[in-house]
C-alpha positions as CSV (number, residue, x, y, z in Angstrom):
1,X,40.3,1.1,102.9
2,X,42.1,3.4,100.6
3,X,44.7,2.0,98.2
4,X,47.7,4.0,97.3
5,X,48.6,4.4,93.7
6,X,52.3,4.3,93.1
7,X,53.9,5.2,89.8
8,X,54.6,1.5,89.0
9,X,51.0,0.5,89.8
10,X,49.7,3.3,87.5
11,X,52.2,2.2,84.8
12,X,50.9,-1.4,85.1
13,X,47.3,-0.2,84.9
14,X,48.1,1.9,81.8
15,X,49.8,-1.1,80.1
16,X,46.8,-3.4,80.9
17,X,44.4,-0.8,79.6
18,X,46.5,-0.3,76.4
19,X,46.6,-4.1,75.9
20,X,42.8,-4.3,76.3
21,X,42.2,-1.5,73.9
22,X,44.6,-3.1,71.4
23,X,42.6,-6.4,71.6
24,X,39.3,-4.5,71.1
25,X,40.8,-2.7,68.1
26,X,42.0,-6.0,66.6
27,X,38.6,-7.6,67.2
28,X,36.8,-4.7,65.5
29,X,39.1,-4.8,62.5
30,X,38.5,-8.6,62.2
31,X,34.7,-8.0,62.4
32,X,34.8,-5.3,59.8
33,X,36.6,-7.7,57.4
34,X,34.1,-10.4,58.0
35,X,31.2,-8.0,57.5
36,X,32.8,-6.9,54.2
37,X,33.1,-10.5,53.0
38,X,29.5,-11.2,54.0
39,X,28.3,-8.1,52.3
40,X,30.1,-9.0,49.1
41,X,28.6,-12.5,49.2
42,X,25.1,-11.1,49.7
43,X,25.5,-8.8,46.7
44,X,26.7,-11.7,44.5
45,X,23.8,-14.0,45.6
46,X,21.3,-11.1,45.2
47,X,22.6,-10.3,41.7
48,X,22.4,-14.0,40.7
49,X,18.8,-14.2,42.0
50,X,17.8,-11.0,40.0
51,X,19.5,-12.4,36.9
52,X,17.6,-15.7,37.3
53,X,14.3,-13.9,37.8
54,X,14.9,-11.8,34.7
55,X,15.7,-14.9,32.7
56,X,12.6,-16.7,34.0
57,X,10.4,-13.7,33.1
58,X,11.9,-13.6,29.6
59,X,11.2,-17.3,29.2
60,X,7.6,-16.9,30.4
61,X,7.0,-13.9,28.1
62,X,8.5,-15.8,25.2
63,X,6.2,-18.8,25.9
64,X,3.2,-16.5,26.1
65,X,4.1,-14.8,22.8
66,X,4.3,-18.2,21.0
67,X,0.9,-19.2,22.4
68,X,-1.0,-16.2,21.0
């Protein structure tokens, strides 16, 4: 059975598609914001770990120097 597409049905379909694309666009923007926050947190934690490792290595080298 073939459906007829009137102007009002096409307008309704267009509105529904626009609404769907707007929701997807909103979801993508929200996801990008969350990824940016997560990336910033990972950089901060990684920097803290590197600083702690450098401090530990300095302490070990200092301890070794005093034992010679």
